[in-house]
C-alpha positions in Angstrom: 83.7 102.2 86.5 86.3 102.7 89.2 83.7 104.0 91.7 81.4 101.0 91.0 84.1 98.3 91.3 86.6 99.7 93.8 84.2 101.3 96.3 80.7 100.1 95.6 80.9 96.4 94.8 84.2 95.6 96.5 83.1 96.9 99.9 79.6 95.6 99.7 80.7 92.1 98.8 83.5 92.1 101.4 81.4 93.2 104.3 78.5 90.9 103.3 80.8 87.9 102.8 82.5 88.3 106.2 79.2 87.8 107.9 79.1 84.2 106.7 82.8 83.1 107.1 85.6 83.3 109.6 88.2 86.1 109.9 90.9 83.5 109.2 89.2 82.4 105.9 88.9 86.1 105.0 92.6 86.7 105.5 93.6 83.5 103.6 91.5 84.5 100.6 92.7 88.1 100.8 96.3 86.9 100.5 95.5 85.7 96.9 94.9 89.3 95.7 98.5 89.7 94.3 98.1 86.4 92.4 94.7 87.5 91.1 96.0 90.9 90.0 98.9 89.3 88.1 96.6 86.8 86.5 94.0 89.3 85.3 96.8 91.6 83.9 98.3 88.7 82.1 95.0 87.3 80.6 93.5 90.7 79.5 96.5 93.0 79.1 99.2 90.4 78.1 101.4 91.7 80.9 104.1 89.4 82.2 106.3 89.3 85.2 109.9 88.3 85.4 110.8 84.9 86.9 112.3 86.6 89.9 109.0 88.5 90.5 106.9 85.4 90.2 109.2 83.7 92.7 108.8 86.7 95.1 105.0 86.4 95.0 105.2 82.6 95.7 107.6 83.1 98.6 105.5 85.9 100.1 102.3 83.8 99.8 104.1 80.9 101.6 104.8 83.3 104.4 101.2 84.3 104.7 100.0 80.7 104.7 102.7 79.8 107.3 101.4 82.4 109.7 97.7 81.6 109.2 98.2 77.8 109.5 100.6 78.3 112.5 103.1 76.2 110.6 100.8 73.2 110.3 100.0 71.6 107.0 97.0 69.9 108.6 95.5 73.3 109.4 95.8 74.3 105.7 94.3 70.9 104.6 91.3 71.6 106.8 90.5 74.8 104.9 87.0 74.7 103.3 85.1 77.2 101.1 81.6 78.3 102.0 79.1 80.8 100.7 80.7 83.7 102.5 84.1 82.8 101.0 82.7 83.0 97.5 81.4 86.6 98.2 84.9 87.5 99.5 86.5 86.1 96.3 84.2 88.2 94.2 85.1 91.2 96.3 88.8 90.4 95.7 88.2 90.2 91.9 86.5 93.7 92.0 89.5 95.1 93.9 92.0 93.5 91.5 90.3 95.0 88.5 90.2 98.4 90.3 93.9 98.2 91.0 94.7 97.5 87.3 92.3 100.1 86.0 93.9 102.9 88.0 96.3 103.3 85.2 93.5 104.9 83.2 92.8 107.6 85.7 92.3 110.8 83.8 95.8 112.5 83.5 96.2 115.8 85.3 93.2 115.1 87.6 94.0 115.9 91.3 94.1 112.7 93.4 91.7 114.2 96.0 89.2 115.3 93.3 89.5 111.8 91.8 88.8 110.1 95.1 85.9 112.4 95.8 84.2 111.4 92.5 84.8 107.7 92.9 83.6 107.8 96.5 80.3 109.6 95.4 79.8 107.0 92.7 80.6 104.1 95.0 78.3 105.4 97.7 75.5 105.8 95.2 75.9 102.1 94.4 75.8 101.1 98.1 72.8 103.3 98.9 70.1 101.0 97.4 71.6 98.1 99.4 71.4 100.1 102.6 67.8 101.0 101.9 67.0 97.3 101.3 68.6 96.4 104.6 66.6 99.0 106.4 63.4 97.8 104.8 64.2 94.3 106.1 64.6 95.7 109.6 68.3 95.9 110.0 69.1 99.2 111.7 72.3 100.4 113.3 72.3 100.8 117.0 73.9 104.1 117.8 76.3 104.0 120.7 79.6 105.9 121.3 81.5 102.7 120.6 79.8 102.1 117.3 80.2 105.7 116.3 84.0 105.6 117.1 84.3 102.3 115.1 82.6 103.8 112.1 84.7 107.0 112.4 87.9 104.9 112.4 86.8 102.8 109.4 85.8 106.0 107.5 89.1 107.8 108.3 91.7 105.1 108.2 90.3 102.2 106.2 88.6 104.4 103.7 89.9 107.9 103.0 93.6 107.5 104.0 93.8 103.8 102.7 92.4 104.7 99.3 94.6 107.8 99.1 97.8 106.0 99.9 96.8 102.9 97.7 96.1 105.0 94.6 99.3 106.9 95.0 101.3 103.7 95.5 99.8 102.0 92.4 100.6 105.1 90.4 104.2 104.9 91.5 105.0 101.2 91.3 102.2 99.6 89.2 99.4 97.3 90.2 101.5 94.0 90.1 104.0 95.2 92.6 101.5 97.2 94.7 99.3 94.2 95.0 102.0 92.2 96.8 102.0 94.6 99.7 98.6 93.2 100.7 100.6 90.5 102.3 101.8 92.9 104.9 98.3 92.9 106.5 98.9 89.9 108.7 102.4 91.2 109.5 101.0 94.5 110.8 98.4 92.5 112.7 100.9 90.3 114.4 103.3 93.1 115.3 100.6 95.3 116.7 99.0 92.5 118.7 102.5 91.7 120.2 103.3 95.3 120.9 100.0 96.5 122.3 98.0 93.4 123.4 100.8 91.3 124.8 100.2 88.4 122.5 103.0 85.9 122.0 105.4 86.1 119.0 105.9 82.5 117.9 108.6 81.1 115.7 106.2 80.5 112.9 105.2 84.2 113.0 108.9 85.2 112.6 109.4 82.7 109.8 106.3 83.9 108.0 107.2 87.6 108.3 110.7 86.8 107.0 109.2 85.0 104.0 106.8 87.9 103.3 109.4 90.6 103.4 111.8 88.5 101.3 109.1 88.0 98.6 108.2 91.7 98.6 111.9 92.6 98.3 112.4 90.2 95.3 109.3 91.4 93.5 109.8 95.1 93.9 
């Protein structure tokens, strides 16, 4: 189940959905993962957060929206859902269930062995989709740039990301771990400022401060 949800369906729906929506929409929707995790845990497992933790999630979410809207309420009001967004939302739901279900990982099973098994199961789920794409004439064009990009995704966004995420959820629980998803725009802003020379605007600083405050309160 973890392999099907966390690797197979989650990744397939995310990559497919991002073909039909904007990166900004994807990040806005992604920022609701902590809310979705808490809601699913409350509905199905009767888990509840303290008032301070709920406040932390709300403050952190405001920080994400402040960054993405550049501090403009009009920009948020202009947000519209499309078909790609719905696929991204389904992907988020799969990831949220995966995060919660990690608590039932077989005890005593080495984390690397566990990840190997869920990766094999997840890849087996994606394989038919890949074959269908090839049958429809969608082939990858092998260049050194494409190969390097795939290698980076495989190493950092897949193996290491899943390893660290699973260990983090085991240590602090899904509800708290989910909030750290809000650090994604923070990392993006800081890296773009440090390495690409992009401006660090006041709304960036305010948003980062709200995100860090929310994470501190919740954890």
